[in-house]
C-alpha positions as CSV (number, residue, x, y, z in Angstrom):
1,X,8.8,-4.0,19.4
2,X,8.2,-0.9,17.5
3,X,7.8,2.5,19.1
4,X,4.9,4.8,18.3
5,X,7.2,7.8,18.4
6,X,10.9,8.4,18.1
7,X,12.7,9.6,21.2
8,X,13.0,13.4,21.7
9,X,16.7,13.3,20.8
10,X,16.1,11.4,17.6
11,X,18.6,12.2,14.9
12,X,16.1,12.9,12.1
13,X,18.7,14.5,9.9
14,X,20.7,11.3,9.5
15,X,17.5,9.2,9.3
16,X,16.2,11.5,6.5
17,X,19.4,11.3,4.6
18,X,19.2,7.5,4.7
19,X,15.6,7.7,3.5
20,X,16.6,9.0,0.1
21,X,14.8,7.9,-3.1
22,X,18.1,6.6,-4.5
23,X,19.0,4.4,-1.4
24,X,15.4,3.1,-0.9
25,X,15.1,2.3,-4.7
26,X,18.3,0.2,-4.4
27,X,16.9,-1.6,-1.3
28,X,13.7,-2.2,-3.2
29,X,15.7,-3.6,-6.2
30,X,17.6,-6.0,-4.0
31,X,14.4,-7.1,-2.2
32,X,12.5,-7.7,-5.5
33,X,15.4,-9.7,-6.9
34,X,15.3,-11.9,-3.8
35,X,11.5,-12.2,-4.1
36,X,11.9,-13.4,-7.7
37,X,14.4,-16.1,-6.6
38,X,12.1,-17.2,-3.8
39,X,9.1,-17.4,-6.2
40,X,11.0,-19.4,-8.7
41,X,12.1,-21.8,-6.0
42,X,8.5,-22.7,-5.1
43,X,8.3,-25.8,-7.3
44,X,5.1,-27.1,-5.5
45,X,2.9,-24.4,-7.1
46,X,4.9,-24.2,-10.4
47,X,2.5,-24.5,-13.3
48,X,4.9,-23.9,-16.1
49,X,5.4,-20.3,-15.1
50,X,8.8,-18.7,-14.4
51,X,9.8,-15.2,-13.4
52,X,12.7,-13.2,-14.5
53,X,14.4,-10.1,-13.1
54,X,16.1,-7.6,-15.4
55,X,17.5,-4.2,-14.6
56,X,19.1,-1.0,-15.8
57,X,20.2,2.2,-13.9
58,X,16.9,3.9,-13.2
59,X,14.5,0.9,-13.6
60,X,14.0,-2.8,-13.2
61,X,11.4,-5.3,-14.4
62,X,9.9,-8.6,-13.2
63,X,8.4,-10.6,-16.1
64,X,6.2,-13.7,-15.9
65,X,7.2,-16.2,-18.6
66,X,5.1,-19.1,-19.8
67,X,6.4,-22.2,-21.4
68,X,9.7,-24.1,-21.1
69,X,12.8,-22.1,-20.4
70,X,14.5,-24.1,-23.1
71,X,11.9,-23.6,-25.8
72,X,11.5,-19.8,-26.2
73,X,9.3,-18.9,-23.2
74,X,6.9,-16.0,-23.9
75,X,6.3,-13.0,-21.7
76,X,2.7,-13.0,-20.5
77,X,3.0,-10.0,-18.0
78,X,5.5,-7.7,-16.4
79,X,5.8,-5.2,-13.6
80,X,8.2,-2.3,-14.0
81,X,9.7,-0.3,-11.1
82,X,11.1,3.1,-12.2
83,X,12.6,5.9,-10.2
84,X,11.7,9.4,-11.4
85,X,13.3,12.0,-9.0
86,X,11.6,11.6,-5.6
87,X,9.0,9.2,-6.9
88,X,9.0,5.4,-7.5
89,X,6.5,4.4,-10.2
90,X,5.3,0.8,-10.3
91,X,3.3,-0.1,-13.4
92,X,2.1,-3.4,-14.8
93,X,1.6,-4.7,-18.3
94,X,-1.1,-7.3,-18.6
95,X,-1.4,-7.2,-14.7
96,X,-3.4,-4.7,-12.7
97,X,-0.6,-2.8,-10.9
98,X,-0.3,0.9,-11.1
99,X,0.9,3.1,-8.2
100,X,3.4,5.8,-7.3
101,X,5.3,5.8,-4.0
102,X,7.3,8.6,-2.3
103,X,9.2,8.4,1.0
104,X,8.8,9.8,4.4
105,X,9.9,9.2,8.0
106,X,7.1,7.8,10.2
107,X,6.6,9.1,13.8
108,X,8.7,6.2,15.0
109,X,11.6,7.4,12.8
110,X,11.4,4.6,10.3
111,X,11.6,5.2,6.5
112,X,8.3,4.3,4.9
113,X,6.8,4.4,1.4
114,X,3.7,6.6,1.0
115,X,1.2,5.4,-1.5
116,X,-1.9,7.6,-1.6
117,X,-2.3,8.6,2.0
118,X,-1.1,5.3,3.5
119,X,2.4,4.4,4.9
120,X,3.9,1.1,3.9
121,X,7.0,-0.9,4.8
122,X,9.3,-2.0,2.0
123,X,8.0,-5.6,2.0
124,X,4.4,-4.4,1.7
125,X,5.3,-2.3,-1.4
126,X,7.0,-5.4,-2.9
127,X,3.9,-7.5,-2.2
128,X,1.6,-4.8,-3.7
129,X,3.7,-4.8,-6.8
130,X,4.3,-8.5,-7.3
131,X,1.4,-10.5,-5.7
132,X,-0.8,-10.5,-8.8
133,X,2.1,-11.3,-11.1
134,X,3.3,-14.2,-8.9
135,X,0.1,-15.8,-7.8
136,X,-2.9,-14.9,-10.0
137,X,-3.7,-17.2,-12.9
138,X,-2.7,-15.7,-16.2
139,X,-5.4,-14.8,-18.6
140,X,-5.8,-17.2,-21.5
141,X,-4.8,-15.8,-24.9
142,X,-7.9,-17.6,-26.3
143,X,-10.0,-15.9,-23.7
C-alpha cells in the first residue's frame, strides 16, 4: 500500500541522493535490458521480429530487427535512451517516441520520472519508450 505523503521525519536527503540521474539511468538500463529479454521470449506473437539491446557509457539502444538472425537481419526501428546531465532523453528512429524525463521525489518520498507535468514510475517510462517498438506492426518498406 502506498502512502500519499511521506512521514514528517522522512529522510528526504538520503532519498534525494538515491534519486540521482546517474543511478536512475542505470536502473532504467537494467529494466530495459530485461524488457528486451522478455519480449524476445514471447514466441507466441513472434512474427519474424527480434529485438536487440546495445549500450555504451551515456546511452543505450533497443533495435527492432526484421528477418532471420542468421541471415543478416535489418534494423527497422530503434529507441535510444541517453543521459544528458539531469535529463534522460528518449528518442525513436522510425517509431513515434520522443520525450525527455527528469527526476523528482513525489509526496510519498518515491523517486519518480517527470515527463511534461506528469509523474511516472520506472516501468511506465519503459512502457512509454518501448510499447510501439515492441508491439506495433512495422511499416512496410513498399508502403
